[in-house]
Backbone bond lengths (Angstrom), bond angles and torsions (degrees), N, CA, C in turn:
res aa  C-N    CA-C-N  psi(-1)  N-CA   C-N-CA  omega(-1)  CA-C   N-CA-C  phi
1 X - - - 1.506 - - 1.462 109.46 -
2 X 1.372 115.10 138.56 1.466 121.87 178.02 1.544 109.54 -64.24
3 X 1.373 114.20 142.29 1.400 119.41 176.81 1.555 108.87 -75.00
4 X 1.344 117.78 153.71 1.486 121.02 178.17 1.561 110.02 -61.09
5 X 1.344 113.94 149.25 1.435 120.19 172.99 1.536 109.12 -70.98
6 X 1.305 115.00 -38.70 1.467 119.27 -174.58 1.565 109.97 -139.79
7 X 1.336 115.00 133.85 1.469 121.09 172.30 1.499 108.16 -132.60
8 X 1.326 117.34 119.25 1.496 122.53 173.29 1.548 106.96 -109.69
9 X 1.285 118.24 129.64 1.443 121.20 -179.88 1.508 111.68 -128.52
10 X 1.332 114.16 121.62 1.439 121.39 173.52 1.560 113.15 53.33
11 X 1.365 113.96 41.49 1.479 119.40 -178.77 1.492 109.61 -72.94
12 X 1.394 112.69 131.49 1.398 120.21 175.03 1.563 108.79 -127.86
13 X 1.283 114.79 137.78 1.529 120.46 176.77 1.470 108.32 -147.34
14 X 1.338 116.09 125.73 1.487 120.93 175.25 1.542 107.21 -124.79
15 X 1.287 116.52 154.05 1.449 123.10 172.04 1.559 111.02 -109.59
16 X 1.295 119.05 -113.73 1.461 121.16 -179.45 1.502 110.83 -76.20
17 X 1.314 113.95 144.70 1.502 124.44 172.15 1.504 111.66 62.78
18 X 1.318 116.63 20.60 1.471 122.48 179.10 1.496 114.96 55.43
19 X 1.348 115.70 28.59 1.461 118.88 176.42 1.545 106.37 -81.40
20 X 1.340 119.19 123.16 1.466 118.57 -174.91 1.504 113.51 -71.96
21 X 1.347 116.66 131.18 1.464 121.49 171.55 1.501 109.00 -90.89
22 X 1.330 116.93 -35.67 1.497 123.94 170.90 1.523 105.51 -123.05
23 X 1.328 115.18 132.49 1.448 120.55 -174.23 1.497 111.01 -126.57
24 X 1.351 118.77 90.09 1.479 126.50 -179.61 1.544 109.82 52.81
25 X 1.306 113.52 51.46 1.478 120.76 -178.87 1.480 110.55 -78.37
26 X 1.331 118.04 135.34 1.484 127.20 172.63 1.473 108.21 -113.89
27 X 1.359 115.93 137.48 1.474 119.54 -175.57 1.536 107.66 -160.70
28 X 1.325 115.60 128.58 1.485 121.77 -178.15 1.516 108.68 -129.59
29 X 1.346 116.24 133.29 1.461 121.78 177.45 1.528 107.90 -123.68
30 X 1.331 118.18 124.75 1.427 124.80 -179.24 1.518 110.99 -88.27
31 X 1.327 120.69 159.08 1.446 122.58 -179.63 1.541 111.11 -62.14
32 X 1.343 112.78 147.28 1.492 119.25 171.70 1.534 114.56 72.93
33 X 1.344 115.99 24.83 1.455 119.15 -176.00 1.526 111.00 -119.05
34 X 1.314 117.70 142.97 1.485 124.33 168.95 1.534 106.12 -100.94
35 X 1.325 116.32 118.80 1.482 121.58 -173.04 1.464 108.68 -119.75
36 X 1.342 115.05 129.96 1.485 122.74 175.52 1.474 108.74 -90.81
37 X 1.295 118.67 120.90 1.473 125.29 174.93 1.526 105.94 -99.40
38 X 1.313 118.82 101.81 1.458 122.05 -163.99 1.510 110.40 -123.01
39 X 1.321 112.53 135.18 1.461 118.92 177.85 1.525 111.84 177.15
40 X 1.329 115.37 166.19 1.509 118.02 -178.02 1.510 113.15 -66.77
41 X 1.280 118.64 164.60 1.445 124.10 174.43 1.537 109.77 -53.78
42 X 1.363 116.49 135.37 1.462 120.65 176.61 1.496 116.11 85.34
43 X 1.352 116.60 6.97 1.459 119.27 -174.97 1.519 112.42 -87.01
44 X 1.314 118.17 -11.07 1.485 122.76 176.27 1.505 114.30 112.43
45 X 1.343 119.60 5.86 1.447 121.01 179.25 1.536 115.05 -57.75
46 X 1.331 116.99 -51.90 1.428 121.72 -179.82 1.509 112.61 -63.51
47 X 1.337 113.45 -40.57 1.491 119.97 177.43 1.550 110.32 -58.40
48 X 1.308 115.87 -44.60 1.469 117.91 179.28 1.515 111.82 -60.00
49 X 1.390 117.82 -45.36 1.434 118.96 178.01 1.492 113.61 -61.89
50 X 1.303 117.51 -36.51 1.449 120.63 179.63 1.538 110.98 -69.83
51 X 1.299 117.93 -31.92 1.456 123.31 174.56 1.555 110.82 -66.92
52 X 1.321 114.71 -43.66 1.460 118.99 -179.47 1.535 110.71 -67.15
53 X 1.340 115.54 -37.37 1.478 120.92 -177.71 1.506 113.32 -77.83
54 X 1.364 116.34 -15.01 1.444 120.62 179.04 1.543 114.52 93.60
55 X 1.322 116.41 6.14 1.461 119.97 178.35 1.518 110.26 -75.01
56 X 1.325 118.12 -27.39 1.471 124.03 176.48 1.529 107.05 -123.83
57 X 1.336 112.95 160.44 1.470 122.16 174.71 1.484 110.70 -114.65
58 X 1.339 121.34 130.26 1.486 121.99 179.37 1.470 110.53 -67.11
59 X 1.341 114.22 151.92 1.489 118.19 169.74 1.500 112.76 -70.42
60 X 1.320 115.63 -32.39 1.450 121.09 177.02 1.534 107.52 -161.93
61 X 1.343 115.21 166.20 1.445 120.57 -178.19 1.561 110.66 99.11
62 X 1.280 114.73 174.66 1.488 121.05 -175.16 1.548 111.76 -130.02
63 X 1.334 114.38 149.73 1.469 124.47 175.56 1.538 107.30 -125.82
64 X 1.298 114.95 124.31 1.484 118.75 178.20 1.553 109.32 -119.37
65 X 1.327 117.42 127.57 1.438 122.71 179.85 1.522 107.83 -115.93
66 X 1.369 114.43 122.93 1.494 121.45 -178.30 1.545 111.42 45.67
67 X 1.328 114.98 45.59 1.415 118.91 173.12 1.512 116.70 86.05
68 X 1.340 117.51 -7.08 1.446 123.31 -179.10 1.548 113.09 -116.10
69 X 1.300 118.42 146.50 1.455 120.65 175.35 1.517 111.63 -58.06
70 X 1.366 117.31 138.96 1.458 120.89 179.69 1.493 112.81 -53.47
71 X 1.320 117.09 128.43 1.467 120.44 -179.15 1.538 108.82 -151.36
72 X 1.337 115.78 -177.96 1.479 116.43 175.33 1.511 113.42 -58.66
73 X 1.324 117.38 -29.81 1.446 121.76 -179.76 1.486 111.02 -67.45
74 X 1.353 117.51 -25.00 1.498 121.57 179.09 1.477 112.90 -62.67
75 X 1.366 114.64 -26.80 1.499 118.31 -177.43 1.518 113.73 -62.73
76 X 1.333 117.07 -22.02 1.425 119.85 179.47 1.542 113.44 -70.51
77 X 1.340 116.01 -20.14 1.475 118.32 -178.36 1.504 111.72 -110.69
78 X 1.363 119.55 3.12 1.431 123.27 -178.23 1.536 108.74 -113.29
79 X 1.368 116.78 132.20 1.425 121.63 174.51 1.543 107.39 -117.48
80 X 1.338 115.65 115.16 1.486 118.71 -171.91 1.503 112.60 -112.64
81 X 1.323 116.69 129.37 1.501 123.02 171.10 1.514 107.68 -106.73
82 X 1.335 117.25 108.41 1.451 118.79 173.25 1.472 114.96 -73.03
83 X 1.330 116.86 165.42 1.457 121.79 -175.76 1.536 110.80 -66.43
84 X 1.351 116.58 -35.44 1.445 121.12 -175.39 1.513 112.88 -106.62
85 X 1.331 119.45 145.84 1.502 122.70 177.91 1.549 108.68 -60.86
86 X 1.320 117.75 144.21 1.433 121.92 -177.36 1.521 114.70 -127.43
87 X 1.350 118.49 -1.00 1.457 119.07 -178.27 1.539 110.24 -92.30
88 X 1.297 116.05 157.17 1.461 120.56 176.01 1.531 111.32 -63.35
89 X 1.339 115.82 139.00 1.459 122.66 -178.32 1.544 110.44 -65.11
90 X 1.360 114.80 -19.82 1.474 120.26 -176.19 1.562 111.78 -83.84
91 X 1.318 116.33 -12.61 1.450 120.08 -177.89 1.500 113.35 -76.02
92 X 1.308 118.68 144.03 1.490 120.45 171.49 1.503 108.64 -87.68
93 X 1.332 112.67 164.47 1.469 118.37 176.65 1.542 111.89 -59.34
94 X 1.324 113.88 -39.81 1.467 119.18 175.87 1.531 113.56 -59.10
95 X 1.349 115.35 -40.76 1.446 121.13 178.46 1.513 111.56 -63.65
96 X 1.361 116.77 -37.39 1.409 122.78 178.75 1.519 109.04 -67.23
97 X 1.321 118.26 -40.13 1.485 119.09 175.95 1.523 109.64 -63.94
98 X 1.346 117.71 -39.58 1.460 121.17 178.79 1.558 108.91 -60.00
99 X 1.315 116.25 -41.66 1.446 122.80 -179.71 1.526 109.54 -60.27
100 X 1.358 117.32 -50.70 1.432 121.89 -177.99 1.525 111.30 -64.87
101 X 1.326 113.64 -35.28 1.517 118.22 -178.14 1.537 110.33 -68.86
102 X 1.353 115.56 -36.28 1.463 119.20 177.76 1.497 112.95 -74.09
103 X 1.346 115.91 -35.65 1.451 120.26 -171.38 1.495 115.37 -86.31
104 X 1.415 116.67 -35.01 1.403 122.40 -176.51 1.546 112.51 -117.93
105 X 1.340 114.24 117.75 1.488 119.16 -179.12 1.521 112.37 -67.08
106 X 1.312 118.61 -19.52 1.470 122.49 -178.63 1.547 113.15 -95.83
107 X 1.333 116.35 9.38 1.458 120.29 -177.49 1.576 107.42 -77.12
108 X 1.308 115.10 129.85 1.498 122.03 -179.24 1.542 108.38 -105.00
109 X 1.305 118.29 94.09 1.431 122.23 -172.46 1.549 109.80 -66.21
110 X 1.337 118.62 -38.73 1.465 119.33 -178.07 1.539 109.06 -62.19
111 X 1.337 118.28 -42.37 1.430 121.78 178.74 1.530 110.86 -62.52
112 X 1.288 114.56 -40.74 1.485 121.35 177.70 1.505 112.09 -59.37
113 X 1.343 115.59 -46.54 1.488 122.38 179.44 1.510 111.61 -61.70
114 X 1.335 116.89 -39.88 1.478 121.55 -179.94 1.525 108.68 -62.85
115 X 1.327 117.24 -47.60 1.486 121.08 -176.57 1.511 108.92 -68.05
116 X 1.284 121.74 -37.05 1.441 122.07 178.19 1.535 110.18 -65.25
117 X 1.322 117.05 -38.56 1.471 122.62 179.66 1.536 107.46 -64.36
118 X 1.346 117.50 -45.87 1.436 121.78 -179.16 1.486 112.10 -59.22
119 X 1.321 118.37 -29.02 1.450 123.23 -178.16 1.558 109.91 -96.72
120 X 1.334 115.07 5.91 1.509 119.23 176.97 1.481 112.61 60.98
121 X 1.342 117.99 38.48 1.465 122.06 179.16 1.552 110.51 -103.74
122 X 1.320 116.69 122.51 1.454 121.80 -177.67 1.515 110.49 -75.07
123 X 1.336 117.85 116.82 1.481 119.44 -179.43 1.513 114.87 -63.37
124 X 1.356 117.08 -14.85 1.475 120.24 179.82 1.550 109.94 -88.32
125 X 1.342 118.09 -9.11 1.468 120.38 -178.39 1.512 112.86 -67.33
126 X 1.301 115.78 144.68 1.508 118.35 174.40 1.559 107.13 -88.24
127 X 1.327 113.33 149.52 1.500 119.20 -177.27 1.504 113.07 -55.68
128 X 1.367 116.10 -37.39 1.437 118.58 -176.21 1.504 113.13 -68.74
129 X 1.331 118.65 -16.02 1.447 121.16 177.48 1.524 113.80 -86.62
130 X 1.337 115.72 -10.23 1.469 120.67 -172.60 1.562 110.40 -92.04
131 X 1.298 116.28 152.95 1.448 121.92 173.59 1.526 111.23 -69.71
132 X 1.307 118.03 163.28 1.476 121.62 177.97 1.498 109.71 -56.99
133 X 1.294 119.21 -45.29 1.485 121.52 -177.91 1.521 111.54 -65.67
134 X 1.307 117.16 -37.32 1.461 121.46 178.66 1.488 112.47 -68.98
135 X 1.332 117.91 -37.22 1.461 122.05 174.71 1.543 109.58 -61.19
136 X 1.330 115.41 -42.57 1.478 118.75 178.71 1.521 110.73 -63.35
137 X 1.331 116.10 -40.23 1.463 118.18 177.64 1.531 113.57 -61.73
138 X 1.346 114.69 -39.65 1.462 117.35 -179.66 1.520 110.49 -66.43
139 X 1.283 118.42 -43.17 1.505 119.52 179.65 1.505 110.91 -66.98
140 X 1.325 118.24 -37.22 1.487 119.75 177.74 1.539 109.93 -64.55
141 X 1.311 117.20 -45.75 1.459 120.31 178.93 1.498 109.89 -58.09
142 X 1.296 119.90 -44.07 1.485 122.98 -178.37 1.534 109.86 -62.55
143 X 1.301 115.02 -42.84 1.458 120.01 -178.43 1.542 111.17 -65.26
144 X 1.356 113.80 -43.07 1.439 116.90 -174.46 1.551 113.80 -82.90
145 X 1.357 114.09 -5.50 1.476 117.99 177.46 1.551 111.11 -87.40
146 X 1.350 116.54 0.41 1.434 120.00 174.38 1.536 106.76 -85.48
147 X 1.322 116.30 152.35 1.475 123.10 177.62 1.532 107.18 -96.95
148 X 1.294 116.64 62.67 1.463 122.34 -177.37 1.506 111.28 -87.95
149 X 1.363 116.01 174.57 1.434 123.84 176.37 1.527 112.39 -99.50
150 X 1.394 115.03 -25.41 1.437 118.18 -176.91 1.539 105.46 -142.88
151 X 1.351 113.04 121.45 1.499 122.69 179.93 1.540 106.80 -105.06
152 X 1.283 117.24 127.26 1.474 123.98 177.44 1.463 108.56 -114.54
153 X 1.326 117.29 110.49 1.496 122.26 -174.26 1.491 109.84 -116.95
154 X 1.318 117.46 106.86 1.480 123.16 179.84 1.539 109.80 -91.26
155 X 1.329 116.41 107.90 1.445 123.23 -179.36 1.522 111.96 50.16
156 X 1.337 119.27 60.84 1.452 120.43 -171.87 1.572 113.60 -73.74
157 X 1.275 118.98 -16.62 1.520 120.95 -178.44 1.481 113.07 -121.57
158 X 1.350 116.27 13.41 1.503 118.03 -177.16 1.477 114.87 -56.56
159 X 1.328 118.58 -40.32 1.455 122.51 -177.29 1.523 113.67 -106.71
160 X 1.307 117.11 10.11 1.467 122.27 -175.92 1.514 111.26 -89.33
161 X 1.319 116.32 137.71 1.482 120.54 179.44 1.498 109.33 -63.34
162 X 1.383 116.37 146.31 1.453 120.11 -177.46 1.486 114.51 -56.55
163 X 1.339 118.20 -32.08 1.465 121.41 179.39 1.478 115.41 -61.11
164 X 1.374 115.95 -31.06 1.429 121.34 -178.20 1.563 112.82 -92.65
165 X 1.301 117.14 -9.05 1.471 120.90 -174.38 1.574 110.36 -64.57
166 X 1.316 114.95 -45.44 1.461 118.51 -177.34 1.532 109.88 -60.03
167 X 1.326 116.86 -44.91 1.437 118.76 179.51 1.574 111.54 -62.92
168 X 1.334 113.77 -43.55 1.458 118.74 179.74 1.536 110.87 -60.12
169 X 1.321 115.11 -48.75 1.446 118.97 -174.76 1.515 113.61 -69.43
170 X 1.342 117.01 -44.56 1.485 121.17 -173.76 1.520 113.02 -85.89
171 X 1.370 115.97 -35.41 1.454 118.77 -171.95 1.554 110.20 -97.83
172 X 1.337 115.79 -49.64 1.483 117.88 -175.98 1.516 110.66 -77.36
173 X 1.332 117.12 -56.14 1.434 117.95 -178.37 1.543 113.75 -71.15
174 X 1.302 114.79 -26.11 1.463 119.51 176.32 1.476 113.42 -81.60
175 X 1.328 118.20 -10.66 1.480 121.81 -175.92 1.539 111.51 -100.48
176 X 1.338 112.75 63.36 1.488 116.58 -177.66 1.507 109.66 -131.53
177 X 1.300 116.32 167.35 1.471 122.76 178.65 1.537 109.87 -50.54
178 X 1.318 119.43 121.11 1.461 122.61 -177.13 1.538 112.40 -62.07
179 X 1.312 117.59 -17.82 1.475 119.46 176.85 1.510 112.98 -90.45
180 X 1.349 114.44 -6.02 1.468 122.06 179.97 1.535 108.91 -88.37
181 X 1.336 114.45 172.53 1.455 120.33 176.46 1.571 108.07 -132.20
182 X 1.325 112.86 156.87 1.488 120.99 -179.12 1.518 108.01 -127.25
183 X 1.296 120.11 128.92 1.463 125.22 170.46 1.538 107.31 -110.00
184 X 1.310 113.93 124.17 1.470 121.86 -178.41 1.565 108.46 -116.70
185 X 1.317 117.74 122.66 1.467 120.20 168.54 1.537 106.77 -98.31
186 X 1.302 116.83 137.96 1.477 119.89 175.58 1.521 110.73 -168.57
187 X 1.328 113.66 157.64 1.484 118.60 172.49 1.535 109.15 -102.88
188 X 1.325 116.82 -1.80 1.499 122.14 179.69 1.512 108.46 -93.37
189 X 1.277 117.64 62.46 1.451 122.56 -171.17 1.555 112.24 -62.88
190 X 1.301 114.81 -42.58 1.498 117.84 179.71 1.550 111.88 -59.32
191 X 1.310 117.13 -30.39 1.435 120.64 -178.18 1.550 112.00 -77.17
192 X 1.323 118.01 -36.95 1.430 120.70 -174.53 1.507 114.81 -95.56
193 X 1.325 118.99 -18.33 1.460 116.24 -170.99 1.506 117.38 -63.37
194 X 1.322 116.38 -18.61 1.453 119.97 177.45 1.527 114.13 -68.50
195 X 1.336 116.03 -20.84 1.482 117.42 179.60 1.540 111.12 -104.93
196 X 1.298 118.32 -0.67 1.498 120.14 -177.54 1.522 112.01 -80.63
197 X 1.305 115.12 135.23 1.456 122.75 167.63 1.505 111.76 -84.87
198 X 1.352 113.28 -46.30 1.478 121.42 -176.88 1.493 108.16 -131.22
199 X 1.359 113.51 165.56 1.495 119.08 176.84 1.477 108.57 -142.30
200 X 1.359 114.61 161.25 1.480 123.21 169.67 1.502 107.43 -146.75
201 X 1.335 114.54 122.63 1.476 121.77 173.77 1.547 106.92 -86.95
202 X 1.333 116.88 127.29 1.421 121.21 179.60 1.530 110.74 -108.39
203 X 1.281 117.58 128.54 1.469 120.47 -178.65 1.575 109.09 -145.53
204 X 1.308 115.82 126.41 1.471 124.25 177.22 1.543 110.02 53.23
205 X 1.311 113.97 42.20 1.495 119.79 173.90 1.476 114.99 78.97
206 X 1.318 120.17 9.02 1.463 122.71 -179.83 1.562 109.33 -130.05
207 X 1.313 114.97 162.33 1.469 118.49 172.42 1.513 107.77 -81.21
208 X 1.339 117.14 114.40 1.478 120.97 -177.24 1.492 112.24 -83.20
209 X 1.335 117.37 -30.52 1.472 123.80 177.78 1.489 108.32 -162.56
210 X 1.370 118.68 144.79 1.438 120.76 175.96 1.509 109.17 -154.27
211 X 1.317 116.55 166.45 1.434 119.24 179.79 1.509 112.70 157.85
212 X 1.367 115.18 -172.92 1.464 122.85 174.79 1.503 109.53 -74.32
213 X 1.328 115.62 126.98 1.476 119.17 -176.28 1.549 114.19 -59.11
214 X 1.324 115.93 -45.37 1.472 117.77 -178.84 1.525 112.15 -67.96
215 X 1.320 117.73 -38.42 1.456 120.47 -177.70 1.535 109.40 -67.14
216 X 1.321 116.59 -41.33 1.497 120.63 -178.57 1.491 110.33 -66.16
217 X 1.348 116.31 -41.88 1.463 119.34 175.87 1.496 113.09 -59.25
218 X 1.318 116.54 -45.69 1.437 122.86 -178.56 1.567 111.06 -65.42
219 X 1.315 116.45 -43.15 1.454 121.52 -179.10 1.546 112.36 -66.35
220 X 1.294 117.01 -37.71 1.442 123.01 -173.78 1.528 113.07 -97.27
221 X 1.351 117.11 -16.93 1.478 121.25 -176.82 1.501 112.21 62.68
222 X 1.361 114.46 31.62 1.485 119.73 -178.92 1.511 108.46 -141.87
223 X 1.347 114.53 152.23 1.477 118.24 174.57 1.525 109.41 -72.73
224 X 1.324 115.18 163.12 1.477 117.26 176.31 1.524 113.25 -59.94
225 X 1.310 114.15 -33.30 1.453 119.94 178.89 1.511 110.18 -63.52
226 X 1.333 115.77 -44.85 1.500 119.60 179.12 1.509 110.08 -66.45
227 X 1.339 114.30 -42.20 1.542 118.32 -177.63 1.527 109.85 -67.26
228 X 1.334 115.47 -35.44 1.499 119.46 176.60 1.523 110.55 -59.05
229 X 1.312 114.63 -51.23 1.449 120.97 -178.49 1.542 110.98 -57.95
230 X 1.337 114.98 -42.59 1.440 118.46 -179.06 1.541 111.06 -66.60
231 X 1.304 118.69 -48.55 1.454 125.13 -177.92 1.526 110.26 -57.06
232 X 1.362 115.61 -47.79 1.448 118.08 -175.23 1.555 112.32 -80.25
233 X 1.311 115.90 -23.79 1.458 115.09 172.49 1.518 111.13 -69.23
234 X 1.336 116.38 -39.59 1.451 120.89 179.45 1.542 110.44 -67.99
235 X 1.338 117.74 -38.31 1.482 119.56 -179.16 1.547 110.61 -68.91
236 X 1.316 115.31 -35.55 1.461 117.61 178.24 1.550 114.10 -71.52
237 X 1.348 113.83 -27.32 1.479 118.73 -179.23 1.536 112.63 -92.39
238 X 1.373 116.26 -1.83 1.443 119.73 -176.96 1.531 111.73 -70.40
């Protein structure tokens, strides 16, 4: 049996006043899965992705990537899309592709150019001339054009127009190494649940519920979006 792409065990992370953002969180991602990491704002989703990507260090607990403890070497197999744009507004799309090509040996420029063309994005355009949604599309295309083993996508369609969401979800996010895995955080559950293999509801720094998306829908007779609303309504009223 293939080893998991990602194993998080008893992860704890606190910021100010020692209030835990993640509280002994356990999380496992198997190869070839698209996983929805779903929860309300402030529940710890973005913090978890930053810990996995190495941007933050846990207070305690362990992270294992492809069978090895998380280290600088792990960055070679992780492709991370943060929630906020991080490139200079003066850069052109072509310059950003140059940057990725120089920095990542697994970057597939031809694939990137095809996806940009499909989204009608001019590679000569400067970032400052693009709308918020188009900037998000550019960064998502760059991240998904890498041949990584683990893709971490923090709110990848939050500012994207509904017309482009289906292409992004089915063509871009679905067009990855079948042995790799994708973790998507989002509050737009109804939009993404059609592409999810697995899900994890995050609440108060812990995994409140997780499983196979199809199996849970069949067992409960509800969509993930409906189940999410029910679970979090009950937790808030407890």
